[in-house]
C-alpha positions, -999 to +999 in steps of 0.1 A: -807-579+391-802-586+354-765-585+345-754-554+326-729-557+297-702-531+301-701-521+264-679-493+251-697-461+243-680-459+209-698-491+199-732-479+211-727-446+192-718-460+158-739-473+129-733-508+117-718-514+082-743-527+057-728-559+042-742-574+010-776-591+015-776-629+016-788-649-014-766-632-040-753-664-056-766-669-091-777-633-096-760-606-116-738-592-088-728-557-099-731-543-064-699-550-045-671-546-071-664-583-072-647-600-101-678-617-116-657-636-141-643-657-112-608-667-102-582-684-123-587-722-128-552-725-114-565-714-081-590-742-079-563-767-089-540-754-062-567-755-035-575-791-044-539-802-036-540-791+000-535-822+022-553-831+054-520-827+072-517-791+060-552-783+071-543-795+106-513-773+108-510-736+117-501-718+084-465-710+076-458-677+059-421-674+048-424-690+014-457-675+003-447-641+017-415-642-004-435-649-036-462-624-029-436-597-020-419-604-053-452-599-071-456-564-055-419-556-061-409-553-025-389-573+000-406-598+024-398-575+053-417-547+035-449-568+033-476-575+059-503-601+050-537-595+065-571-612+068-586-593+039-583-557+029-605-546+058-580-560+083-553-542+064-570-510+074-578-520+110-542-526+119-534-488+115-559-480+142-545-507+165-510-494+159-513-456+158-547-444+172-555-436+208-590-426+221-598-392+208-570-392+182-577-372+150-581-391+117-586-375+083-607-388+055-624-375+023-660-386+016-677-402-002-652-430+001-649-466+014-669-467+046-644-489+065-621-460+073-650-444+093-660-479+106-627-486+122-622-451+133-655-450+152-648-483+168-614-470+180-630-439+194-611-416+170-621-380+161-628-382+124-623-350+104-642-353+071-635-333+039-657-337+009-653-341-028-670-313-048-703-319-068-682-331-097-662-353-074-630-334-078-605-343-050-601-314-024-563-312-025-560-277-011-583-285+018-564-317+025-531-298+026-545-273+051-560-301+073-527-319+075-513-289+093-533-300+123-513-332+124-539-359+123-525-394+132-538-410+100-549-399+066-567-425+044-570-420+007-585-446-016-567-442-050-587-448-071-615-438-048-646-459-042-673-449-051-663-419-072-637-436-093-614-406-088-577-410-093-554-385-076-524-376-098-488-384-087-479-347-083-508-342-059-500-373-040-464-361-035-477-328-021-498-347+004-469-369+015-446-339+019-472-320+039-479-350+062-450-343+085-467-359+116-493-381+098-493-417+086-505-416+050-524-448+039-530-451+002-557-478-003-549-492-038-577-518-039-583-508-076-548-499-086-546-525-114-575-509-132-558-474-130-524-486-140-509-464-112-493-472-078-472-455-052-453-487-043-421-474-059-421-445-035-422-465-003-385-466+004-383-428+002-411-421+027-413-440+060-447-426+068-463-439+035-482-472+035-499-489+006-528-512+012-537-538-014-563-566-017-567-599-035-605-596-036-607-577-069-584-586-097-574-620-083-611-627-075-604-641-040-629-621-021-643-651-001-608-661+011-600-627+027-565-618+018-550-583+020-516-568+022-499-537+035-466-525+019-442-500+035-406-497+047-394-526+068-392-506+100-427-492+094-441-527+087-424-539+119-445-515+139-477-529+124-466-564+131-466-556+168-504-551+166-511-583+146-519-618+158-493-646+150-515-663+124-536-637+107-540-654+073-553-688+065-536-715+044-563-716+016-559-678+011-521-682+008-523-711-016-549-694-038-530-661-039-498-678-050-517-696-078-535-664-088-503-643-092-487-671-112-515-668-138-509-632-147-525-638-181-560-643-165-556-612-143-544-590-172-572-603-193-598-594-167-583-559-163-583-553-200-620-564-203-630-542-174-614-511-190-631-518-224-665-525-209-663-495-185-658-471-214-684-488-236-710-489-208-705-452-199-711-442-235-742-463-237-756-447-205-748-412-217-768-420-250-799-424-229-793-393-208-777-408-177-749-388-161-717-408-156-684-399-139-649-408-150-637-440-132-603-456-128-618-486-110-637-517-119-670-498-114-688-468-127-706-441-107-738-429-124-767-406-117-801-417-130-819-388-113-851-390-092-865-421-110-833-440-102-843-457-069-874-472-084-854-485-114-828-500-091-855-518-071-870-532-103-836-544-114-831-561-080-864-580-084-851-592-118-819-605-101-796-576-112-779-561-081-765-526-081-751-505-053-778-478-048-761-447-033-792-425-032-793-423+006-758-408+010-750-392-024-785-381-036-815-397-053-805-416-084-768-421-076-756-457-081-723-475-083-722-502-110-696-529-109-682-537-144-691-574-148-687-597-178-698-585-213-729-607-211-738-592-177-733-557-189-754-562-220-782-578-199-781-548-175-782-523-204-812-541-219-830-541-186-823-503-181-835-495-216-867-513-210-872-492-178 
């Protein structure tokens, strides 16, 4: 008899996450919200100084954690480093979610909330943004009465670019009397808003951050969770002893020491985001306000064919036609040269 693999039903039932296609290097990568300007030169210099002895050791976290905590404005005990932003989300399911536990999300949003929830066998309650991508605050407050274990909110939201105002966030936190609230602030630097100063007031509030965007360290996989020390201690119980590699720690320390490069990148994104939205509107393309390093646009029924042509030209966009409607696309804000090339290609049709 052929051996049978005793696979969990939750794994059989779920769809796989579509990662970027291979062969993207050298193309105009405006599909996965990467920092296409690249990391600080200081990062490359720091990585070059790692010795063979250091590579042979398990990583040590005390000193880099202290520096990274200072960067975020928290104590080391209020910081948990993770293997990328995705792992920063996974740990909440490992810590708080049992089979069949309720989890609340608002879609369209970052697919990893649903990804980890399905793997954990959670019951996922989904609310939806309205056709203009307004956040459904009233429905969220009602849903929180059912006491879901977790509520994930990307702020700013990906792919809509929506930013939930502080007053609305405080209503959510107050209503979440039996719910862990996770604010995913992967794009916070572009919005100029963060809930980090609120953490010591709310033990059920967690903020997830990443070094993949502003710091341009996506390939090294470094994320962080920030919360009260006692709350972080709970997450640590679900983490392995060495979750983050040495290269990621070294690179992150160098990146945060070069704040000028990161500030310059954020400033450039904001300028180009506004300019590019205006240029698209001039040619009749619908755009939506964004607080991230990307822009959501609707090119209408002819959009998918255009996106395919652009891909053949080496210009990659994130086509959202299948889940948001024909013609919807998320466009990462790249360098000025890249955005001008994209605009020229769009205008040519």
